[in-house]
C-alpha positions as CSV (number, residue, x, y, z in Angstrom):
1,M,71.8,74.8,104.7
2,A,74.7,75.2,102.2
3,N,72.6,73.8,99.4
4,A,69.7,76.2,100.2
5,A,72.2,79.1,100.1
6,D,73.5,77.9,96.7
7,L,69.9,77.7,95.3
8,W,69.2,81.2,96.5
9,C,72.4,82.5,94.9
10,A,71.6,80.8,91.6
11,L,68.1,82.3,91.7
12,G,69.5,85.7,92.4
13,R,72.0,85.5,89.5
14,E,69.2,84.5,87.1
15,M,67.0,87.4,88.2
16,Q,70.0,89.8,87.9
17,E,70.8,88.6,84.3
18,F,67.1,88.9,83.3
19,L,66.7,92.4,84.7
20,E,70.0,93.6,83.2
21,G,68.9,92.3,79.8
22,E,65.5,93.9,80.0
23,V,66.7,97.3,81.2
24,Q,70.3,97.7,80.1
25,T,70.7,101.3,81.2
26,A,69.9,100.6,84.9
27,V,72.2,99.2,87.7
28,F,70.6,96.4,89.8
29,G,71.8,95.2,93.2
30,A,70.2,92.5,95.3
31,T,69.8,93.5,99.0
32,Q,67.4,93.8,101.8
33,P,65.8,96.9,103.3
34,I,67.7,97.0,106.6
35,Q,70.9,95.8,105.0
36,M,70.6,98.5,102.3
37,R,70.1,101.3,104.8
38,V,73.0,100.2,107.0
39,E,75.3,99.9,104.1
40,E,74.3,103.3,102.8
41,L,74.9,104.8,106.2
42,I,78.4,103.2,106.4
43,S,79.8,104.0,103.0
44,G,77.2,106.2,101.3
45,V,76.6,103.3,98.7
46,R,73.8,100.8,98.7
47,A,76.0,97.8,98.3
48,T,77.8,95.2,100.4
49,L,81.2,96.2,99.2
50,A,82.3,99.4,97.4
51,L,85.5,100.5,95.8
52,K,85.9,104.2,95.8
53,I,88.2,106.0,93.4
54,Y,89.2,109.5,94.5
55,G,90.4,112.2,92.2
56,E,89.7,115.6,90.6
57,D,88.9,115.1,87.0
58,L,85.5,113.4,86.3
59,D,86.5,112.0,82.9
60,K,89.7,110.5,84.5
61,L,87.6,108.9,87.2
62,E,85.3,107.5,84.6
63,E,88.3,106.0,82.7
64,L,89.8,104.5,85.9
65,S,86.5,103.1,86.9
66,A,86.3,101.1,83.7
67,K,89.8,99.8,84.1
68,L,89.3,98.8,87.8
69,K,86.0,97.2,86.9
70,T,87.8,94.9,84.5
71,V,90.5,94.0,87.1
72,V,88.2,93.5,90.0
73,G,85.8,91.4,87.8
74,G,88.6,88.9,87.4
75,V,89.0,88.2,91.1
76,P,87.3,85.0,92.2
77,G,84.3,85.6,94.4
78,V,83.0,88.9,93.0
79,A,79.3,89.1,92.2
80,D,76.9,91.9,91.1
81,L,79.8,94.1,90.0
82,S,78.7,97.4,88.5
83,A,80.0,100.9,88.0
84,E,77.7,103.7,89.0
85,A,76.1,105.1,85.8
86,N,76.3,108.8,86.7
87,K,77.2,110.0,83.1
88,G,74.7,110.2,80.3
89,K,72.5,113.1,81.2
90,P,71.8,115.1,78.0
91,Q,72.8,118.8,78.4
92,M,73.4,121.8,76.2
93,V,76.8,123.3,76.3
94,I,77.3,127.0,75.4
95,K,80.9,128.1,74.8
96,V,81.6,131.8,74.3
97,D,83.8,132.6,71.2
98,R,85.9,135.3,72.9
99,Q,87.6,136.5,69.7
100,A,84.3,136.9,67.8
101,A,82.8,138.7,70.9
102,A,85.7,141.0,71.0
103,R,85.2,142.1,67.4
104,Y,81.6,143.1,68.3
105,G,82.7,144.9,71.4
106,L,81.1,142.3,73.7
107,N,82.5,140.5,76.7
108,A,81.7,137.0,78.1
109,D,79.5,138.5,80.9
110,D,77.2,140.2,78.4
111,I,76.7,136.9,76.5
112,L,76.2,134.8,79.6
113,A,73.7,137.3,80.9
114,V,71.6,136.6,77.9
115,V,71.8,132.9,78.6
116,Q,70.9,133.3,82.2
117,A,68.0,135.7,81.7
118,G,66.6,134.4,78.5
119,I,67.0,130.7,78.9
120,G,67.3,130.1,82.7
121,G,65.1,133.0,83.8
122,E,65.9,136.0,86.0
123,A,63.9,137.2,89.0
124,V,62.7,140.8,88.4
125,S,60.3,141.2,91.3
126,T,58.8,139.5,94.3
127,L,55.2,138.6,95.0
128,I,54.2,138.8,98.7
129,D,51.3,136.7,99.8
130,G,50.9,137.1,103.6
131,T,54.0,135.5,105.1
132,R,55.0,133.8,101.8
133,R,57.2,135.3,99.1
134,F,57.4,134.2,95.4
135,D,60.0,135.4,92.9
136,I,58.6,136.6,89.6
137,A,61.0,135.4,86.9
138,V,61.1,136.4,83.2
139,R,62.6,134.4,80.4
140,L,62.2,133.8,76.6
141,P,59.2,131.9,75.3
142,E,59.5,128.2,74.8
143,E,60.0,128.4,71.0
144,F,63.1,130.5,71.4
145,R,64.9,128.2,73.8
146,S,63.7,124.7,73.0
147,S,66.6,123.7,70.6
148,P,70.1,124.7,69.8
149,S,69.0,126.2,66.5
150,A,66.4,128.4,68.3
151,I,69.0,129.6,70.8
152,A,71.4,130.3,68.0
153,A,68.9,132.7,66.5
154,I,68.5,134.8,69.6
155,P,69.4,138.4,68.7
156,I,72.2,140.2,70.7
157,R,72.8,143.9,70.6
158,T,76.5,144.9,70.2
159,A,78.2,147.9,71.7
160,E,77.5,149.9,68.5
161,G,73.8,149.0,68.6
162,A,73.9,146.4,65.8
163,I,71.9,143.2,66.1
164,V,73.8,139.9,65.6
165,P,72.6,136.3,66.1
166,F,73.7,134.5,69.2
167,S,75.6,131.9,67.1
168,S,78.0,134.7,65.9
169,V,79.5,135.0,69.4
170,A,79.0,131.5,70.9
171,K,79.0,127.8,70.0
172,I,76.0,125.7,71.0
173,E,76.5,121.9,71.4
174,L,74.7,118.9,72.7
175,D,76.7,116.7,75.0
176,E,76.4,114.1,77.8
177,G,76.9,115.4,81.3
178,Y,77.0,113.9,84.8
179,T,73.7,113.5,86.6
180,F,75.5,113.9,90.0
181,V,79.0,114.3,91.4
182,R,79.9,112.4,94.5
183,R,82.1,114.1,97.1
184,E,83.7,112.9,100.3
185,A,86.4,114.5,102.3
186,L,86.5,117.5,99.9
187,Q,87.3,115.1,97.0
188,R,85.4,113.8,94.0
189,Y,85.1,110.1,93.7
190,A,83.5,107.3,91.6
191,V,82.2,104.0,92.9
192,L,82.3,100.4,91.9
193,Q,79.6,98.4,93.7
194,M,79.9,94.7,94.2
195,D,79.1,91.7,96.4
196,V,81.3,88.8,97.5
197,Q,80.1,85.2,97.4
198,G,81.8,81.9,98.2
199,R,84.6,83.5,100.2
200,D,85.3,86.0,103.0
201,V,85.4,89.7,102.3
202,D,88.8,90.2,103.9
203,S,90.7,87.8,101.7
204,F,88.8,89.1,98.6
205,V,89.9,92.6,99.3
206,R,93.5,91.6,99.8
207,E,93.6,89.7,96.5
208,A,91.8,92.6,94.7
209,N,94.3,95.1,96.0
210,A,97.2,92.9,94.8
211,A,95.5,92.7,91.3
212,I,95.0,96.5,91.2
213,A,98.6,97.2,92.2
214,A,99.9,94.8,89.5
215,K,97.6,95.9,86.6
216,V,96.6,99.5,87.1
217,T,98.8,102.5,87.6
218,L,96.9,105.3,89.3
219,P,98.0,108.9,88.4
220,T,99.3,111.3,90.9
221,G,96.5,112.6,93.1
222,Y,94.2,109.6,92.6
223,W,93.8,106.7,95.0
224,V,91.3,104.0,95.9
225,E,89.7,103.0,99.2
226,W,87.3,100.2,100.2
227,G,84.0,100.9,101.8
228,G,80.8,99.0,102.8
229,A,80.9,95.8,104.8
230,F,84.8,95.6,104.7
231,E,85.1,99.1,106.2
232,N,82.6,98.3,108.9
233,Q,84.2,94.9,109.6
234,Q,87.7,96.3,109.9
235,R,86.6,99.1,112.3
236,A,84.6,96.6,114.4
237,M,87.4,94.0,114.5
238,E,89.8,96.6,115.7
239,R,87.5,97.5,118.6
240,L,86.7,93.8,119.4
241,G,90.4,93.1,119.4
242,V,90.7,95.4,122.4
243,I,87.4,94.7,124.1
244,V,87.5,90.9,124.0
245,P,90.9,90.4,125.7
246,L,90.0,93.1,128.2
247,T,86.7,91.5,129.0
248,I,88.2,88.0,129.5
249,G,90.9,89.6,131.7
250,L,88.3,91.2,133.9
251,I,86.3,88.0,134.1
252,F,89.5,86.2,135.2
253,I,90.0,88.7,138.0
254,L,86.4,88.3,139.1
255,L,86.7,84.5,139.0
256,Y,89.9,84.7,141.1
257,T,88.2,86.8,143.7
258,A,85.3,84.4,143.8
259,F,87.3,81.2,144.1
260,N,90.4,82.6,145.6
261,S,92.4,80.3,143.3
262,V,94.2,80.9,140.1
263,R,93.9,77.2,139.2
264,H,90.1,77.2,139.4
265,A,89.8,80.5,137.5
266,T,92.0,79.1,134.7
267,L,89.8,76.0,134.6
268,I,86.7,78.1,134.0
269,I,88.5,80.3,131.4
270,A,89.4,77.0,129.6
271,N,85.8,76.8,128.4
272,V,86.5,79.7,126.0
273,P,88.6,77.5,123.5
274,F,85.9,74.9,123.8
275,A,83.3,77.4,122.6
276,I,85.6,78.8,119.8
277,I,85.9,75.3,118.3
278,G,82.2,74.9,117.9
279,G,81.7,78.4,116.5
280,I,84.3,77.9,113.8
281,V,83.0,74.5,112.9
282,G,79.5,75.9,112.6
283,L,80.6,78.6,110.3
284,F,82.5,76.1,108.2
285,I,79.5,73.7,107.9
286,T,77.1,76.4,106.9
287,G,79.5,78.1,104.4
288,Q,79.6,81.4,106.3
289,Y,82.6,83.6,107.2
290,L,83.8,85.6,110.1
291,S,81.8,88.8,110.3
292,V,80.8,91.4,112.9
293,P,77.6,89.5,113.9
294,S,79.5,86.2,114.2
295,A,82.2,88.0,116.3
296,I,79.4,89.2,118.6
297,G,78.1,85.6,118.7
298,F,81.5,84.4,120.0
299,I,81.3,87.0,122.8
300,A,77.8,85.7,123.8
301,V,78.8,82.1,123.8
302,F,81.9,82.8,125.9
303,G,79.6,84.0,128.7
304,V,77.4,80.9,128.6
305,A,80.4,78.6,128.4
306,M,82.0,80.2,131.4
307,L,78.7,80.1,133.3
308,N,78.6,76.3,132.8
309,G,82.2,76.0,134.0
310,I,81.4,78.1,137.1
311,V,78.4,75.8,137.9
312,L,80.5,72.6,137.6
313,V,83.6,73.8,139.4
314,S,81.6,75.3,142.3
315,F,79.8,72.1,142.8
316,L,83.0,70.0,142.7
317,N,84.5,72.2,145.3
318,D,81.4,71.8,147.5
319,Q,81.7,68.1,147.2
320,R,85.3,68.3,148.3
321,K,84.3,70.3,151.4
322,H,81.9,67.6,152.4
323,G,84.9,65.2,152.7
324,L,84.7,63.3,149.4
325,S,87.9,62.4,147.7
326,I,88.9,64.0,144.4
327,R,87.8,61.0,142.3
328,D,84.5,60.6,144.1
329,A,83.8,64.3,143.9
330,V,84.4,64.4,140.2
331,R,82.2,61.4,139.5
332,Q,79.4,62.5,141.7
333,G,79.6,66.2,140.6
334,A,79.7,65.4,136.9
335,A,76.6,63.2,137.2
336,L,74.6,65.6,139.4
337,R,75.5,68.7,137.3
338,L,74.7,67.0,134.0
339,R,71.1,68.0,133.9
340,P,71.5,71.7,134.9
341,V,74.3,72.2,132.3
342,L,72.3,70.6,129.6
343,M,69.2,72.6,130.5
344,T,71.2,75.9,130.3
345,A,72.6,75.0,126.9
346,S,69.4,73.6,125.5
347,V,67.4,76.7,126.3
348,A,69.9,78.9,124.5
349,I,70.2,76.6,121.5
350,L,66.4,76.1,121.0
351,G,65.8,79.8,121.4
352,L,68.3,80.6,118.6
353,V,67.0,77.9,116.1
354,P,64.5,80.4,114.5
355,M,67.4,82.9,113.9
356,L,69.5,80.1,112.4
357,I,66.9,79.1,109.8
358,S,65.6,82.6,109.1
359,T,65.6,83.9,105.5
360,G,63.7,87.1,105.8
361,V,64.6,90.7,106.6
362,G,67.7,90.8,108.9
363,A,68.8,87.2,108.2
364,E,72.2,88.4,107.1
365,T,72.7,89.5,110.7
366,Q,70.8,86.8,112.6
367,R,72.2,83.7,110.9
368,P,75.9,84.2,111.6
369,L,75.2,85.1,115.3
370,A,73.0,82.1,115.8
371,T,75.4,79.8,114.0
372,V,78.3,80.7,116.2
373,V,76.3,80.5,119.5
374,I,74.7,77.2,118.7
375,G,77.9,75.6,117.5
376,G,79.9,77.0,120.4
377,L,77.3,75.8,123.0
378,I,77.3,72.3,121.6
379,T,81.1,71.8,121.8
380,S,81.5,73.8,125.0
381,T,78.8,71.8,126.8
382,L,80.1,68.5,125.7
383,L,83.7,69.3,126.5
384,T,82.6,70.9,129.8
385,L,81.0,67.7,130.9
386,L,83.7,65.4,129.6
387,L,87.0,67.2,129.7
388,L,86.6,69.7,132.5
389,P,86.1,67.1,135.2
390,L,89.2,65.2,134.0
391,I,91.2,68.4,134.0
392,Y,89.9,69.3,137.4
393,E,90.9,65.8,138.8
394,W,94.3,66.1,137.2
395,S,95.0,69.6,138.5
396,E,93.6,68.9,142.0
397,T,95.6,65.6,142.3
398,R,98.8,67.4,141.2
399,A,98.2,70.3,143.6
400,E,97.4,67.9,146.5
401,A,100.6,65.9,145.8
402,K,102.7,69.1,145.7
403,Q,101.1,70.2,149.0
404,R,101.9,66.8,150.6
405,A,105.5,67.2,149.4
406,R,105.7,70.7,150.9
407,D,104.2,69.5,154.2
408,A,106.7,66.6,154.4
409,V,109.6,69.0,153.8
410,A,108.3,71.3,156.4
411,D,107.9,68.5,158.9
412,V,111.5,67.4,158.4
413,E,112.8,70.9,158.8
414,Q,110.8,71.5,162.0
415,A,111.8,68.1,163.6
416,E,114.3,68.3,166.6
417,P,117.7,66.5,166.1
418,V,118.0,63.1,167.8
419,P,121.2,62.8,169.9
420,L,123.4,59.9,169.0
421,P,124.2,57.2,171.7
422,P,127.7,57.4,173.3
423,Q,130.3,55.3,171.7
424,P,132.4,53.0,173.9
425,T,136.1,53.9,174.1
426,P,138.6,51.2,173.2
427,E,140.6,49.7,176.2
428,T,144.3,49.9,176.3
429,P,146.3,46.7,177.1
């Protein structure tokens, strides 16, 4: 499985390099339809991980993006790193020469009105067609606004009635502008898009933050934030950190009410560590990392593992009620419950195998979940059948011995005192 993932990563890198070489002005990112939409909804960026640089000045944001791209590019594990190419749109910049305009008795509004009406167009009337309305705009012909030289020759009437060319009161330049300006929380921001391969996102972000703090000094009013998968993971893990302990606590209460024994409820909850071991080993073997889908997989496998524990402990208790000793109940119960426990685990494992080997749309969500559930079921089932009966026998034997000791002490305390026989008195000579 790991070798197949490495082959896919190598193929993706080759495709990325080829496309970047063919179309150098475009930014490419490998993703899937569902994953792309989810990431865009989370952080507004179609990438697995996004570094957002917030600030006011667009040129400063562009400069900081270039510096941060160099720093983040040196962190191990980064892949498909690219800065959003939002600058490069050709535009015409018209700057009013206020001193020259003042000599002709013109103000900036008069000059900009010529630009707006002659070049951009100005609505002079409205055409009504039933329920529809269309503005009628008037502007200069194409030959008078198609180039800076043509615009420079546009005549402007001064306050005294003289005619002067447009270039006498304004400067016309060609420059590169921004195709769009991103805003979030009333702030402008630039984005670095990237993916993480060969390591978990959490450790990558921590190392990247340390590198940024050491090599880049952000001006006052500028700051960076992480978005994308890391943002979603942090938010989900905070919720799961509250939900999972609360759920296990409620299950423990229900188990206590069902068995009326803290000892038996604890035995069943002990299946949770058995499931955790298999889930972690499964992620390690397949080269995956802890994520939101894998965390959900842990919750699912906890339920199946505790169900197997309930089945086994309940049956052992029933055998004890039929008069069997602890050792006989454990031996017979483990043998008779072997098939039901294996059937429960096998159905769940076989049902998740297609998700485990999936490579199509949604595989990035299905594979971690299936890996954790299958690995957790394997270890929890084996340990439930092997260790849980031994722990049950040990705990029941110890509890029975303590009960016998308490009963013996109670019998001694309740026993009546036995009178001593009379002692003969010595005779005097």
